[in-house]
Steps between C-alpha positions, in 0.01 A plus 500: 500500500258806529325456167489769241573844641526714199674844471192684629471269801872544575473871483200496737693282745803739497286805539315344807834398645629847467174645637524263806863604553402874488223456760724294729372150387484192719737217559577453128785758417573454131633863475805644685712807430613504144275200407245751367736556209500134414117482532465807289735346236279192497204724457673665200583181333157344554326817373635446149278182476203637696165620367420849390432643856849409614699555184564865588740376761749394243526862368653634810859406383431662154372824672805527740741419223363772273483756781873442599611474146350831405738668740777423253518874396584599851757236602599326179379175339334253757464144383267216603781342698540818704136507575494129614808560720349825649187312592709220671696776687178672612336172597776339697711802591241680705285413809211266418172680444174331365412743227855563366590120511177414330553755212866399454407134511222522236739712275806278539406215271425736211801712558735198518352349184545821319862531613574152356819311545585370841225706663233328295601143614322512848179624340506217236563235760241618746247551230547141389473379859183692571318399184624144535350487845154557358485873537 
């Protein structure tokens, strides 16, 4: 329909949409309230297949997971499932904010994948859809 987009092209399109949303944008409103989390999740999924310059996006989940898990000495063991659910609570349980939602959104795919089980199913399905759509 649109031709080959590629993962880098899809990331560029999402970043421009988020930039236009932050600046007020025009008539096209692809981002509303918590939609930044979904766009961030798409960025996180696409970053895994992107080139070297954008590959660092996919390490956000690993960094957050390690940071929270290292607090195990203070509160007890913290598993990957707890980190994923914590990110979901932070993302959808608080007032929408561009920076917070973007960080949570980019980290969610990696955290949900690391958690495994039922939490990994949406990531697997969405990754297949995005890559099947030519991204």
